[in-house]
N, C-alpha and C positions, 0 to 999 in steps of 0.2 A: 306458473301461469297456466299450463295446461290443465291442472286440476280444476281451476275455475271454470273453464269452458269444456269440461268432459261431458260425455253422454248427451249430446245434442243441445247443450246449453248456449253454444255460439249461435246456433240456428235461432234459438229463442231470442237472444239479445239482438241479433240482426233484425228480427221482426219488430222488436221494441224500437230500434233505431228508425226503421222505416215507417213505423206508426207516427212518428214525428213529421214525416213528409218524405217525398221522393228524393232519392240520392243515388249517386253513381258509386261504383265499387271503391274508388280511391278515396272518396269522401267518407265512406264507412270506415276505411282503414284509418283515416285521420281522426274521426271521431273516437275510435277505439284507443288510438294512441293518446289523445288528449285525456280520455277517461282514466288512463293509466299513468298520467303525469309524464308521458314520453318514455316510460320504463318498459313498455310492451306495445309492439304494433304487429298485427298479423300480416303475413305476406299476401300478395295477390293470389298466390297459389293456394292459400287457405280460404280466402273470402270468395273468389269467383266460383269455385265449384259448389260452395254452399248456396250461393245465390242461384246458380243453375238448378240445384236440387230443389230449392224453394219454389222456383218457377215451375219445375216439372210436377211438383205437388200441388200446384195451384194457389200457393200462399202469397206469391208476388208475380208481378208482370213487369216487363220492361218496354221502354220505348227508346228510339235512337234519337240522341240530341247532341249536335256538335260532335259527331264521331264517337260518342260515348253511349253506353247503355245506362239509362236512368231507371232504377228499380222502384217500384211502387207496391205497397202492401194491398192485398185484395181483402174482400170481406171474409173470405176463408182464413186469411192470415190473421185478421183481427179476431175472429172466433177462436183461433188457436191461442192467441194472446189472453183472451178472456178465460179460456179453460185452464191455462197454465199460470194464471195470475199469482197463485201462491208460490210456484216454482220461480217466477220472475222475481218476486220479493226476496226470496232466499238467495237468488243469484245476485241481485243488487247488494245484499248484505255481504255476500262472499267477495264480490268485487271490492267493496269498500274496505273489507278487512285485508285483501291482498294488496291494495293500494297503500294501505297503512304500513303493512309489512315491508313492502318494496321501499317506501319512503324512509322507513327506519333503517333499512339496510343501505340505501343510498347515503344517508346521514352518517352512518358509521364509516362507510368507505371514504366519504368526504373528509371526515375527521382524521382517518388514517393518513390519507394523502396529505392533508395539511401538516400533520405531524412529520411525515417524511420529508416534505418540502422544508419545513422549519429546521429539521436536522441537517439536511443537505446544505442549506444556507449557512448554518453555524459552521459546518465542516469546511465550506468554501472560504468563509471569512478567516478561519484559522489557517488554512493553507495559504491564503494571501498574506497574512501576517508573517508566516514562516518564510515566505519568499522575499519579503522585504527586509528581514533581519540580516545583517552582515554574517556570513559564514565564518569569517575569520577577522581577527582584529590585528592591526599592525603592532609590532613590538612597542611596548611602552604606552599603548593606548589603555585607557582605564575601562572599567566595566561598563 
């Protein structure tokens, strides 16, 4: 996941998310988690310093609302999005590929777990059969 957001690309993607409308930090985290189908979610320690830097660079502003900081993109932030439109397109493509890879990996893990559970159930059924069988037969008893 880090490769997708290396070299300032998370900054760019945060600007893209804020271009859709004002959001607070945890909302941005949730949107990223949704984008990655729950397989990746950045921490608050990743998002908030970047938001502070974006604000220091004049690309976003914030207002306090209900005890939270709500961030909004500025015209300078929109200008950066326009200047980096090609990079944003490449980033979206990389994210889609990463999500596809993660989904395939999750599917493989799920299949492995299913197989392991199936094997475990089979072993438990066999163990239960073994415990129900008499261990000894009285003399003169047939097979």
